[in-house]
C-alpha positions in Angstrom: 100.4 113.7 83.7 102.5 112.4 86.5 101.2 112.1 90.0 102.4 114.8 92.3 102.9 113.8 96.0 102.1 116.6 98.4 104.1 117.2 101.6 103.3 119.0 104.8 105.5 121.5 106.6 107.5 118.8 108.2 108.1 117.2 104.8 105.9 114.2 105.5 103.8 113.0 102.6 100.1 114.1 102.9 97.6 111.3 102.8 95.6 111.5 99.5 91.8 111.6 99.6 90.5 108.3 98.4 86.8 108.3 97.4 84.8 105.1 96.7 82.7 105.5 93.5 80.4 103.4 91.4 81.0 102.6 87.7 78.5 105.3 86.8 80.7 107.8 88.6 78.5 108.3 91.7 80.6 109.2 94.8 79.8 106.9 97.8 82.1 108.5 100.3 85.7 108.9 101.5 87.6 105.8 102.4 89.8 106.3 105.6 92.8 104.4 104.1 96.0 103.7 105.9 99.4 102.5 104.7 98.9 103.9 101.2 101.5 102.9 98.7 101.6 104.2 95.1 103.8 103.2 92.2 103.9 104.3 88.6 105.6 101.8 86.3 105.4 103.8 83.1 104.1 101.4 80.4 102.7 99.1 83.1 100.4 101.7 84.4 100.1 102.9 88.0 99.0 100.9 91.0 98.1 101.7 94.6 97.5 99.6 97.7 96.1 100.5 101.1 94.4 99.0 104.1 91.0 100.0 105.6 89.6 99.0 109.0 85.9 98.4 109.6 86.0 100.5 112.8 87.0 103.6 110.7 84.7 102.9 107.8 81.3 101.8 109.0 79.2 103.5 106.4 80.9 102.1 103.3 82.5 99.0 104.7 80.2 96.5 102.8 80.5 98.5 99.6 84.3 98.1 99.4 84.3 95.1 97.1 86.1 93.7 94.1 85.7 95.7 90.8 84.4 98.9 92.6 86.2 102.1 91.7 88.1 104.6 93.7 89.0 108.2 92.8 92.0 110.0 94.3 91.0 113.6 94.5 94.5 115.2 94.6 95.7 113.2 91.6 92.4 113.1 89.7 93.1 109.4 89.0 90.6 106.5 88.8 91.4 102.9 89.9 89.6 99.6 89.9 90.0 97.7 93.2 90.5 94.1 94.3 89.8 93.5 98.0 91.1 90.8 100.3 89.4 90.5 103.7 91.4 89.6 106.7 90.6 86.3 108.4 92.4 87.1 111.7 89.5 88.9 113.3 90.9 92.4 112.8 88.1 93.4 110.5 90.5 94.8 108.0 90.5 94.9 104.2 93.6 95.0 102.0 92.9 96.8 98.8 94.9 96.7 95.6 93.9 99.4 93.1 94.9 99.3 89.4 94.6 102.3 87.1 91.2 102.0 85.5 92.5 102.3 81.9 94.9 99.4 82.4 92.3 97.3 84.3 89.8 97.7 81.5 92.1 97.3 78.5 93.7 94.2 80.1 90.2 92.5 80.0 89.5 93.2 76.3 91.2 90.7 74.0 92.2 91.0 70.4 91.8 88.0 68.1 93.4 87.5 64.6 94.5 91.1 64.5 97.0 91.4 61.7 98.8 94.7 61.1 100.8 95.0 57.8 101.3 91.3 57.6 100.7 89.2 54.5 97.2 88.4 55.6 96.5 92.1 56.2 98.0 93.1 52.9 95.7 90.5 51.1 92.6 92.5 52.1 90.9 94.3 49.2 90.6 97.5 51.2 94.2 97.3 52.6 96.0 100.6 53.2 99.5 100.6 54.8 99.0 101.1 58.5 101.1 103.6 60.3 101.4 104.3 64.1 98.8 107.0 64.0 96.8 108.5 61.2 94.0 110.8 62.4 92.7 111.3 58.9 92.2 107.5 58.2 91.4 105.4 61.3 91.6 102.1 59.2 95.2 102.9 58.5 96.1 103.9 62.1 97.6 101.3 64.4 96.4 102.9 67.6 92.8 103.2 66.2 92.8 99.6 64.9 93.9 98.3 68.3 91.1 100.3 70.0 88.3 99.1 67.7 86.9 96.9 70.5 87.2 99.7 73.0 85.2 102.5 71.3 84.7 104.4 74.6 88.5 105.2 74.5 89.9 108.0 72.3 93.5 108.9 71.3 94.7 111.8 73.4 98.2 112.9 72.2 100.7 111.3 69.8 104.1 112.8 69.3 104.7 113.8 65.7 107.9 111.8 65.5 105.8 108.6 66.0 102.9 109.1 63.6 104.5 107.8 60.4 106.3 104.8 61.9 105.2 101.6 60.1 105.7 98.1 61.6 104.3 94.6 61.3 102.3 93.1 64.2 100.1 90.0 64.8 97.9 89.7 67.9 95.8 86.7 68.7 94.1 86.1 72.1 96.1 89.0 73.5 94.7 91.9 75.5 94.7 95.4 74.2 97.0 96.3 77.2 99.5 93.6 76.2 99.3 94.7 72.6 100.1 98.3 73.6 103.1 97.0 75.7 104.4 95.1 72.6 104.0 98.1 70.4 105.7 100.4 72.9 108.7 98.1 73.1 109.0 97.8 69.4 108.6 101.5 68.7 110.4 102.6 71.9 107.7 104.9 73.2 105.4 105.4 76.2 101.7 104.5 75.8 99.4 105.4 78.7 95.7 104.8 79.2 94.1 107.4 81.5 90.5 107.9 82.4 88.7 111.2 83.0 85.1 112.3 83.6 83.2 114.7 81.3 80.8 117.5 82.3 77.9 115.1 82.8 80.0 112.8 85.0 80.5 110.0 82.5 83.8 108.2 82.2 
């Protein structure tokens, strides 16, 4: 679902509520961010950047560190952050936040992953792999690419894509990069979104 920017009565964008959270989903508190910039690059995921000053954020200042997560309440989006601390004495942190799905899937690599190639066909249990087969995960391209990320599940796949069959070979390539290659070949949009269940787990 696309991010919806909210505007006030004067047609100025309303500052989103950015909350610092742990990887277990525990909320640590609101970050008083300034200069918030958001961009959505379709298959490249979404990214946000902002600045935060120590004088405005005394309670959570030391907790704003690399690999922490933030949640944007209005968009219900989760990001992994990278933090750069100013060295000019202004006690300011510049934060770059990458969508959590993209951040995680870009860190999980595929090795010797053959899809419908000669090596794949030579397997005794080979079944032709299509784009998505919910009845047979071993013959579903999306499921095979996510084997090393079992905490992810397939959300929605358009019916027009499900039976497409292509040949792919991935070695020392991240799942995120593999998805980009597949989306270019099949001419579709693949997104990796994160959500929280009723127990608060990602």
